[in-house]
N, C-alpha and C positions, 0 to 999 in steps of 0.2 A: 504494499500500499504506499502510496507517495505521501510525502510529508504534508502537502496541502490537504489531502484527504483525511489525514490523521487530525489535523488541526480542526477541520470542519466537525468531526465527531466529537472531539474534546469540547469544542464549543457548545454543542448541543447538550452534552452531558453535564458541563459546568453550569449551564442555564438551569437544567432541572435541579441541580444541587442548590443553587441560589433560591429558587422558589421554594423548594423543600425547607430550606433553613429559615427563610423569612417567615413562612407560614408556621412552623413550629415554634420559633422564638415568640412570635405574637400569641399563638395559642397558649404556650406554657406560661407566659407572664399573666394572662388573664384567668386561665383555668386553675393555675395554682392557688389563687386567692379563694377558689371554691373548694379546693381539696380534691381535685381530680386530675387526670391526665388525658391527653388526646385519645389514647388507645382506650382508656375506660369509657370516656365519652362515646367512642365509636361503638362499643359494646352495647352501652345503654341505648343509643339510637337504633342499632340493629335489632336489639331485642324489643324495641317499641314496634318496629315494623314487622317483626318475625316473632312473636311471642310463642313460647313452649316449643322452642327448638332445641336440639342437642348441640353438645360442644363441637363436634365435628362439622356440622352444618354452620355453626356461628363462626368457626375458624375459617371456613371456606368463604364466607360472605364478607369477612374483614381482612382477608388476604394475609393471614398470618398462620404460623403452624399451631398445632394442637396443644403442645406443651406451653407455648407462650400464652395462648388464649386460656388454657387451664389456669395458669398463674394469676392472670388478670381476673378471671372470674372468681377465684378463690378470694382475692382481695376485696372484690366487690360484695361477695357474699358475707365476708367477716364484717364489713362496714354496713351491711343491712341494705344494700342497694340492689341486690339480685338475689332471687330464691331459686332453689333446686327443688324440682318435684319429680316423684316417680311418674313415669308416663303411664297413663291409663290403658294404652293399647299394648304396651310392652313393659312389664313390671321390672324388667333388667335395666331399662333405660331411664336416664335421667334427662328432664327437660329444663330449660332455664326461662326466667321471665323477670321483668323488672318489678321491684317492689314500689309502693307509693313514693317512698323516699328516693329511690333510684330514678323514678320518672321526674321528681321535682328537681332533682340535681341535673338531670338531662336538660330540662326546660330553662333553668337558671344559666346553665352553661351555654345553651343556644342563644339566650337572650343577650348575654354579655358579648359573645363571639360575632353575633349578627351585626352589632354596631361596628366592629372593626373590619369585617369582611364585606359589608355591603357596598363599600366602593368598588368592588370587583364587578358589580353591575354596570358600572360607568364604561367598562369596556363595550365597544359596539358588540351587538348580538352576532352580527355576521363574523366578527373577529373571534368571538368566543366559540362560535360553531367551527370555524376553520381550525382553531387550536385543538378543540376536542377531537375532530376528525384526524388531525395530524397525530394526536396522542394515541388514538386507536391504530393508526397505521404502524406506529413505532412498537406498540404492544404486539401487534400481529406479526411484525418482522421478528421481533425478539423471541416471541412464543415459538415461531416456526424454527428458528435457529436452535432453540432449546430442544424441541422435539427431534430435530436432526441429530443432535449430539447423543440424545438417549438411544437412538437407533443404532449408532455405531458401536 
């Protein structure tokens, strides 16, 4: 690969890194005052949209591994934000759902973060849609490369 091509790839990767860091720094400062983290908020939001799901399904939806998800869920259960229940259809399975306190924390976190993230809506809709299409292309390309490597 030529040097200019390498520089273009690094430029894209660095841009993602900058956006990622900017978002997390903003979120951490705001959510820390509520006593939560980004991943905990993501779990609470996902359980709001998908109550009574299992750990593996939750991990798939939030795009992290089962062991990391398990640790996050354990902390939320201990804090009284999430409850585990035996599945009514399969007594061996455990399902997860937000408690009233967990849903309140999710709502407070969303309200605080909305104020800071709302300016993203000032980006023209056409530009946002283009960015999301481009992100999808990147995900598809990298996913395909990952599948190719697994076949080797």
